[in-house]
C-alpha distance (Angstrom), angle and dihedral (degrees) to the residues before:
residue distance angle dihedral
M1 . . .
D2 3.82 . .
A3 3.79 117.9 .
L4 3.79 116.1 -112.3
P5 3.79 115.5 -104.3
R6 3.79 107.6 -96.8
L7 3.80 91.6 -130.5
V8 3.79 127.7 69.3
L9 3.81 115.7 -160.4
A10 3.79 108.3 -150.3
S11 3.79 97.3 -158.4
A12 3.78 140.6 104.9
S13 3.82 90.2 -154.5
P14 3.81 115.5 116.9
R15 3.82 87.6 -163.5
R16 3.80 93.4 61.2
R17 3.78 91.7 45.0
A18 3.81 90.2 51.8
L19 3.82 92.1 48.7
L20 3.82 91.7 53.3
E21 3.80 91.7 45.7
A22 3.81 91.6 50.3
A23 3.82 89.2 50.8
G24 3.82 91.1 50.6
I25 3.81 93.9 -117.2
A26 3.81 107.5 149.1
H27 3.77 113.6 -138.6
E28 3.78 147.2 155.7
V29 3.81 119.3 -131.8
V30 3.80 128.6 -133.7
D31 3.79 127.8 172.3
P32 3.82 109.3 -121.3
G33 3.80 95.3 -170.8
G34 3.79 122.3 -129.4
D35 3.78 132.3 -4.3
G36 3.77 94.6 -98.0
P37 3.80 123.8 -143.8
G38 3.76 119.2 -28.8
A39 3.79 119.6 -176.5
A40 3.80 101.7 162.5
T41 3.79 115.9 112.5
D42 3.82 91.6 -160.6
P43 3.83 107.9 88.3
A44 3.82 94.2 -140.9
Q45 3.80 91.0 53.1
R46 3.81 92.7 43.9
V47 3.82 94.6 55.0
L48 3.81 89.8 46.8
E49 3.83 91.4 50.8
H50 3.79 90.1 53.0
A51 3.82 94.2 43.2
R52 3.82 90.5 49.9
H53 3.81 91.2 50.2
K54 3.82 91.5 50.8
A55 3.83 91.9 46.1
R56 3.81 91.1 53.7
A57 3.79 90.7 48.2
G58 3.82 89.2 50.4
A59 3.81 91.5 48.6
A60 3.81 89.7 53.9
L61 3.82 87.6 57.0
R62 3.83 94.6 43.9
P63 3.81 107.7 26.9
G64 3.77 117.7 -166.8
R65 3.81 94.7 24.1
L66 3.81 135.7 108.6
V67 3.80 105.0 -99.7
L68 3.81 125.1 -163.6
A69 3.79 123.5 -166.9
A70 3.78 133.6 169.4
D71 3.76 142.3 -171.4
T72 3.80 133.6 -164.2
L73 3.77 132.7 -160.5
V74 3.77 139.1 166.6
S75 3.80 123.6 -124.1
C76 3.80 119.3 -162.5
A77 3.81 123.0 175.6
G78 3.80 91.0 -22.5
L79 3.81 95.5 -48.8
I80 3.82 118.9 117.1
L81 3.80 113.8 -137.2
G82 3.79 117.0 -162.5
K83 3.79 127.2 170.2
P84 3.81 113.8 -40.1
H85 3.79 117.2 -118.8
D86 3.80 94.7 -146.9
A87 3.80 143.8 -2.6
A88 3.81 92.8 -86.5
E89 3.80 91.8 56.9
A90 3.82 90.0 44.6
E91 3.80 89.7 53.1
E92 3.80 91.4 50.3
M93 3.81 91.0 51.3
L94 3.81 94.0 47.4
R95 3.80 92.6 48.8
R96 3.80 88.3 52.3
L97 3.84 91.4 50.8
S98 3.82 96.4 42.9
G99 3.80 112.1 114.6
R100 3.81 94.2 0.7
V101 3.79 143.1 101.3
H102 3.79 115.0 -121.0
E103 3.80 139.2 170.2
V104 3.79 127.6 -105.5
W105 3.79 114.5 -159.5
S106 3.80 124.1 -163.7
G107 3.78 119.8 -174.5
A108 3.79 124.7 -164.1
C109 3.80 126.8 -163.5
L110 3.80 122.9 -169.8
L111 3.79 110.2 -165.3
L112 3.81 113.2 -158.7
P113 3.83 122.2 -147.4
S114 3.83 86.5 -108.2
G115 3.80 89.6 62.4
V116 3.81 93.9 -109.3
A117 3.81 112.3 138.5
L118 3.81 121.6 -145.7
E119 3.80 111.1 -164.0
R120 3.76 142.7 179.0
A121 3.79 136.1 173.3
D122 3.81 120.8 -152.3
M123 3.79 128.0 -167.1
A124 3.79 133.4 -154.2
Q125 3.77 127.9 -177.9
V126 3.79 117.6 -132.0
R127 3.79 126.1 -166.6
F128 3.79 118.9 -149.7
D129 3.78 120.2 -157.3
A130 3.79 115.3 -138.7
I131 3.80 107.5 -79.2
A132 3.80 115.6 -131.8
E133 3.79 114.3 -130.0
A134 3.81 94.1 -118.1
D135 3.83 91.0 49.5
L136 3.80 90.9 49.7
R137 3.83 91.6 51.2
G138 3.80 91.8 48.4
Y139 3.80 92.2 47.7
L140 3.79 93.4 50.1
A141 3.81 91.2 48.1
G142 3.80 90.5 50.7
G143 3.80 92.3 58.9
D144 3.81 98.2 -136.7
W145 3.84 87.7 133.6
R146 3.80 92.3 71.3
D147 3.82 118.2 113.5
K148 3.82 93.1 0.5
A149 3.79 128.3 119.6
G150 3.78 109.7 -115.4
A151 3.84 88.7 11.3
Y152 3.80 94.6 -83.1
A153 3.80 146.7 72.3
V154 3.79 118.2 -140.2
Q155 3.82 89.1 -138.9
G156 3.82 94.7 45.0
A157 3.78 134.9 71.4
A158 3.82 90.4 -53.0
R159 3.82 91.1 64.7
R160 3.82 88.3 97.5
W161 3.83 88.2 68.6
A162 3.79 103.9 24.8
R163 3.79 128.1 72.4
V164 3.78 131.7 166.0
V165 3.80 109.2 -118.0
A166 3.83 99.7 173.9
G167 3.79 134.4 17.7
D168 3.78 130.5 19.1
R169 3.80 119.5 -35.7
E170 3.83 89.8 -139.5
T171 3.80 88.5 62.6
A172 3.80 88.6 58.8
V173 3.82 90.6 47.1
G174 3.81 91.2 53.3
L175 3.80 113.3 -92.9
R176 3.80 131.4 40.1
T177 3.81 105.9 -141.4
A178 3.83 92.8 -157.5
T179 3.81 86.8 61.1
V180 3.81 90.2 49.8
A181 3.82 90.3 51.8
E182 3.81 90.6 49.9
L183 3.81 92.3 49.3
L184 3.81 91.4 46.9
A185 3.81 90.9 50.6
A186 3.79 90.9 50.0
G187 3.81 91.0 44.5
T188 3.79 92.9 50.5
C189 3.81 89.8 53.2
S190 3.80 90.4 48.3
C191 3.81 91.6 49.9
A192 3.81 94.4 49.2
P193 3.83 117.7 108.8
G194 3.78 109.9 -92.5
A195 3.82 93.3 17.4
């Protein structure tokens, strides 16, 4: 019988799963449910609140395991943009981003079996070209805005407008694997006997 992967990814995101797979980080996936409450107005703190909530939900499903969770949001001119609820909200977000540089924040939380949480928030800057009206209408009709912070994914249909101009592209996708490796290294040290 194969041993279970030591890491549980508490995420419904196929993008995060693919990033971990590409980095060779073995993991099991559980769905932690929603983001949970987030009251922080600082984007770094908000993504960490949500990641921590998801990690705790994942730990409840897989007690005694290392649990990783993440969250991503967009910040533009001081306004936090999460996932749009409908096409009208997606349109409002995209019009706000059109022709501007904004920040994408991804927070990661590694919850150790002891209950200790190791966390980090990363930021990338993304530049949007101006979106032509016909392109915006086609994009909204196509539905690629669904379940995406800021109504887009840098690797999805919006890639024709969006490009990362500072920071790590993986941060803009939703999870920086170098951060995961750093948290895992720190977590392994913390879990060692006598640590």
